[in-house]
KOLDO-895452 format. One record per residue: residue number from 1; residue in three letters; x, y, z of N, C-alpha, C, O in turn. Coordinates in steps of 0.2 Angstrom, whole numbers. Atoms other than C-alpha are relative to their C-alpha. Layout:
# KOLDO-895452
   i  aa   n.u   n.v   n.w  ca.u  ca.v  ca.w   c.u   c.v   c.w   o.u   o.v   o.w
 NUM Ala     X     Y     Z     X     Y     Z     X     Y     Z     X     Y     Z
...
***
This chain:
# KOLDO-895452
   i  aa   n.u   n.v   n.w  ca.u  ca.v  ca.w   c.u   c.v   c.w   o.u   o.v   o.w
   1 Unk     6    -5    -1    -2     0     0     6     8     0     9    10     6
   2 Unk    -3    -5     2     8    15    -7    -4     5     1    -8     6    -3
   3 Unk     4    -7    -2     1    32     2     2     5    -8     3     3   -13
   4 Unk     3    -7     6    -1    49   -11     2     6     6    -1     9    10
   5 Unk    -3    -8    -7    11    62     1     1     4    -4     4     5    -9
   6 Unk    -4    -8     5     9    79    -5     7     1     1    11    -3     4
   7 Unk    -6    -4    -4    23    91    -2     0     3     3     4     7     1
   8 Unk     2    -5    -2    18    99     8     2    -4     9     6    -2    13
   9 Unk    -3     4    -5    18    83    19     7    -2     0    11    -1     4
  10 Unk    -9     0     3    35    78    12     4     4     5     6     2    10
  11 Unk    -1    -3     1    40    95    14     1     0    12     6     1    14
  12 Unk     0     1    -5    36    92    35     3    -5     3     6    -3     8
  13 Unk    -4     3    -1    44    77    37     6    -1    -1    10    -6     2
  14 Unk    -7     3    -2    59    80    33     2     8     3     7    10     7
  15 Unk    -4    -4    -7    61    96    42    -1    -4     9     3    -3    14
  16 Unk    -1     2    -7    57    86    56     4    -5     4     5    -7    10
  17 Unk    -9     5     0    73    74    53     5     5    -1    11     4    -2
  18 Unk    -6    -6     2    81    93    49     5    -6    -4     9   -10    -1
  19 Unk    -2     4     7    86    82    33    -3     7    -5    -8    10    -4
  20 Unk     0    -2     8    88    93    16    -3    -1    -4    -5    -7    -4
  21 Unk     5     5     6    77    89     1     3    -1    -5     2     2   -10
  22 Unk    -2     3     4    86    81    -8    -6    -7    -3   -12    -8    -1
  23 Unk     7     6     3    78    65   -22     2    -6     5    -2    -9     8
  24 Unk     0     6    -5    88    53   -10    -2     0     8    -3    -4    12
  25 Unk     1     0    -8    84    60     6   -10    -3    -1   -13    -7     2
  26 Unk     6     2     0    64    60     0     0    -8    -1    -3   -11     2
  27 Unk     2     6    -1    66    42    -6    -1    -1     4    -7    -1     5
  28 Unk     1     2    -6    71    37    10    -4     1     4    -7    -3     8
  29 Unk     4     1    -7    59    45    20    -8    -1    -4   -13    -3     0
  30 Unk     8     4     5    44    41     4    -1    -5     6    -4    -4    11
  31 Unk    -4     7    -3    52    23    11    -1    -3     6    -3    -9     6
  32 Unk     1     0    -7    51    26    29    -9     5     3   -12     4     8
  33 Unk     4    -2     0    35    36    27    -8    -7     1   -13    -8     5
  34 Unk     6     4     0    25    20    18     0    -7     6    -4   -11     6
  35 Unk    -2     6    -6    33     7    33    -5     2     4   -10    -1     4
  36 Unk     3    -2    -3    26    17    44    -5    -2     2    -6    -6     7
  37 Unk     9     3    -1     6    15    39     1    -6    -1    -3    -8     2
  38 Unk    -2     8     0    11    -2    35    -1    -2     6    -7    -5     7
  39 Unk     2     2    -6    13    -5    52    -4     0     2    -7    -5     4
  40 Unk     5     1    -2     1     4    57    -4    -4    -3    -6    -8     2
  41 Unk     5     3     0   -12    -4    48     2   -10     0    -2   -14     0
  42 Unk     0     5    -4    -4   -22    52    -1     1     8    -1    -5    11
  43 Unk     2     1    -6    -8   -16    71    -8     1    -2   -11     2     4
  44 Unk     8     1    -2   -30   -14    65     0     8    -1    -6    10     1
  45 Unk     2    -5     0   -28     4    61    -3     0    -8     1    -2   -12
  46 Unk     4     4     6   -41     2    47     1     7    -5    -2     5   -10
  47 Unk     0    -7     4   -39    22    37     7     3     1     8     4     7
  48 Unk    -9    -3    -1   -20    29    36    -4     9    -4    -5    11   -10
  49 Unk     2    -7     0   -26    48    36     5     4    -1     4     7     5
  50 Unk    -6    -4    -1    -9    60    33    -3     5     3     2     8     6
  51 Unk     1    -6    -2   -21    75    38    -3    -3     8    -5     1    12
  52 Unk     2     3    -5   -27    62    54     7     5     5    13     5     3
  53 Unk    -7    -2    -3   -15    73    69     3    -7     4     8    -7     7
  54 Unk    -2     6    -3   -13    56    77     4    -6    -3     7   -10     1
  55 Unk    -1     4     4    -9    46    63     8     3    -3    12    -1    -5
  56 Unk    -4    -2     3     4    59    57     5     2     7    11     3     5
  57 Unk    -7     0    -8    15    62    75     2    -7    -2     7    -7    -5
  58 Unk    -6     7    -2    17    40    75     1     3    -8     0     9    -7
  59 Unk    -5     0     7    24    43    56     5     2     1    10     0     1
  60 Unk    -8    -6    -1    35    58    61     4    -5     4    10    -7     1
  61 Unk    -2     3    -9    40    46    79     5    -5    -5    11    -5    -5
  62 Unk     0     4     2    39    32    67     8     2    -5    14    -1    -5
  63 Unk    -6    -2     3    52    41    54     6     3     5    12     3     3
  64 Unk    -6    -3    -3    63    49    68     3    -6     3     9    -5     4
  65 Unk    -3     4    -2    67    32    74     3    -4    -4     6    -8    -1
  66 Unk    -1     2     6    72    25    58     4     4    -7     6     2   -13
  67 Unk    -5    -4     4    81    38    51     9     3     2    10     6     7
  68 Unk    -6    -3    -1    99    41    51     4    -3     5     4    -9     5
  69 Unk     0     1    -6   108    39    66     2     2     6     6     0     9
  70 Unk     3    -1    -3   102    48    77     2    -4     7     2   -10     7
  71 Unk     0     2    -5   107    45    97    -7     0     3    -6    -5     7
  72 Unk     5    -1    -2    90    47   102    -5    -3    -6    -9     1    -6
  73 Unk     4     3     4    82    36    88    -6    -7     4   -11   -10     2
  74 Unk     4     3    -4    77    24   103    -6     2     3   -11    -2     3
  75 Unk     6    -5    -3    65    37   113    -6     0    -6   -12    -2    -6
  76 Unk     3    -3     6    59    42    96    -6    -8    -3   -12    -8    -4
  77 Unk     3    10     2    54    20    91    -4    -2     5    -8    -7     4
  78 Unk     5     3    -8    48    19   111    -8     4    -2   -14     2    -2
  79 Unk     7    -1     0    35    32   107    -6     0    -5   -12     0    -5
  80 Unk     7     2     4    28    27    91    -1    -6     3    -6    -8     1
  81 Unk     2    10    -2    28     9    99    -8     3     5   -14     1     3
  82 Unk     8    -1    -6    15    17   114    -4     2    -5    -9    -2    -7
  83 Unk     5    -1     5     8    27   100    -6    -4    -4   -13    -4    -4
  84 Unk     3     8     5     3    13    89    -4    -2     2   -10    -2    -1
  85 Unk     3     4    -5    -2     3   103    -7     3     1   -12     0    -1
  86 Unk     5    -3    -1   -14    15   109    -7     2    -6   -13     1    -4
  87 Unk     2     0     4   -21    20    93    -6    -7     0   -12    -6     1
  88 Unk     2     6     4   -23     1    87    -8    -3     7   -12    -7     6
  89 Unk     5     2    -5   -35     0   105    -6     4     0   -12     3     2
  90 Unk    10    -4     0   -48    14   102    -3    -1    -8     0    -2   -14
  91 Unk     4     1     3   -62    11    94     0     8    -8    -3     6   -12
  92 Unk     1    -3     2   -60    27    83     4     0    -5     3     5    -9
  93 Unk    -5     2     8   -46    20    70    -2    -6    -2    -1    -8    -8
  94 Unk     0     4     6   -53     3    68    -5     0    -5    -7     5    -7
  95 Unk     3     0     6   -65    -3    54    -5     3     1    -8     5    -4
  96 Unk     6    -4     0   -80     6    63     3     5     1    -1     6     6
  97 Unk    -3    -6    -2   -70    22    67    -1     5    -5    -3     2   -10
  98 Unk     0    -4     5   -70    37    55     9    -1    -1    12    -2    -6
  99 Unk    -6     0     2   -52    37    58     4     7    -2     9     8    -6
 100 Unk    -2    -4     2   -49    54    57     0     4     6    -4     9     7
 101 Unk     0    -6    -7   -45    62    76    -7     0     3    -8     3     8
***
């Protein structure tokens, strides 16, 4: 499942990672965004909306936890795990919810 990633969303993710907008960084971040979405889907999040605040934050944490070699990557990965678990337990993000926060 590949998401349609807007220029604004990509810019927001690149800024969060503090990286320059290059073709290579955009390709790597696109792969991470799609991996984050796949992981959220695997956990039972029915719809991945890049405009939903919690989904955006989960994807940002996933990217920060898996991009580069920042010494803080472990804490971002842990924060993603906690948020993704909370989202997966919320009816708002399962098949019966609307997934829009």
